[in-house]
N, C-alpha and C positions, 0 to 999 in steps of 0.2 A: 391404619398403618402409621399415619403421622402421630396419632395420639400416643401410641406406644413409644415412638421415637422421642417425643418430647418428654414423656415420663422418664425414660431412660436418661436423657440429657439432664433433666432436673435432679434425678438421683445422683448422677455423676457430679454435678455441680455442688450438691450438698456434701458429698464425700470429700471433694477437693477443699471446700470451705472448712470442714472439720480438720483436715490434715494440716492446714495452714493457720489454724487458730493459735493465738499467742497465749502464753501462760502469764497470768497477772501476778505481780509481786508488789507488796506494799512495804516501802521503806519508811521507817519512822526515826527521826533523829532524836538526840537526847532531850531536846526541848519539847517533843511531842508533835512536831510538824510532820505530816505524812505526805508521801508522794507515791502514786500508783504508776507502775511502768509495765510495759509488755516485754516479755522475754521469749526467746526461741528455745524450744526443747533441745537439749544437748549442750547448750552453753552453760557457763557457770553463773551463779548469782552475781559474783563479782564483775563478770563481763557485762551483764545486764546493767549493773549499777554504773559502771564506767561509761558505757554507751549512752546512758540517759543522764549523765552528769549529777549523779547523786552525791551530795556533800557528805563527807565523813568516810568515804571509801577511797583511800589514797592509792591502794594497789601498787606500791612501789616496785614489787618484784614481777609484776605483770601476770600473776597467777601461777607462779612456779612453787608455791608453798615454801617460800624462803624468807618470809617476813610475816608480820602480823598486822599490817596496815589495811586489811580488809575484814577485820574482826567485827562480827555482828552477834547480837543475841537473837536466837531463833524463838519465835513464839512457841510455847510449850505444846500447843495443839499440833504443830508441824514437826516437833523435834524428832519423833521416831521416823518420819518420812524422809528426813534429810540424811539418814545413815549415821554410821558411827565415825568418830574421829579416828583418823589413822595415827600411828606412832609419831610420824613427821608433824602432823597438824598439832598434836599434843605438845610436842617440842617447841613449835613456833608460838603456841599460845602462852608458853612460859614468858615470852617477851611482851605480851599484851598487858594492858592495865585493866583492872576491874573484871577479871575473868570470872564467869559464872558457870553454873551447871549447863546452861543453854548456849554458852559461847561456841561459836564456830568461825572458821575462816571461810568467808563467802566464796573464795576461789575453789574450795573443796566441796561445794554443794552444786551438783549438776541439776539443772532445771529439767523437770519432766511434768507431764500432764497432772500427776498426782500432787504436785506442788502448786497447782493453780490456786491463787489467793494467799500464798505464802506471805507471812508477816515477819519482818526482821527489823531490829532496832540497832542503830549504830551508837557506839559508846561516845562519851564526851570527847575523848582523845584517842588518837591512833599513833602508835610509835613502832 
């Protein structure tokens, strides 16, 4: 009887650990220095950056998609997983410098398990 109970408790603990696993995001700055951070599913990449003190993510508007100071370049391997740019995001990127095909506003990328290992690079300047 106890063996079955412990097996069930072990299984429950394993499930709980999976639920609370953090998603890893690697931020690389324009000089090539990388920082790996943990992020919660459901928050934005910008929020993860701000909470972890990532340089180069200014986030002046606090994630309202009303500026371009959280501009990042998404690693092409993850680009399709981050979704499409909205019209508003496209408009805000008009204010960013050095926009590329892989440019995104990190406030518009929602962290999910499928983004585990996401790599983004911050541009030299944010305006």
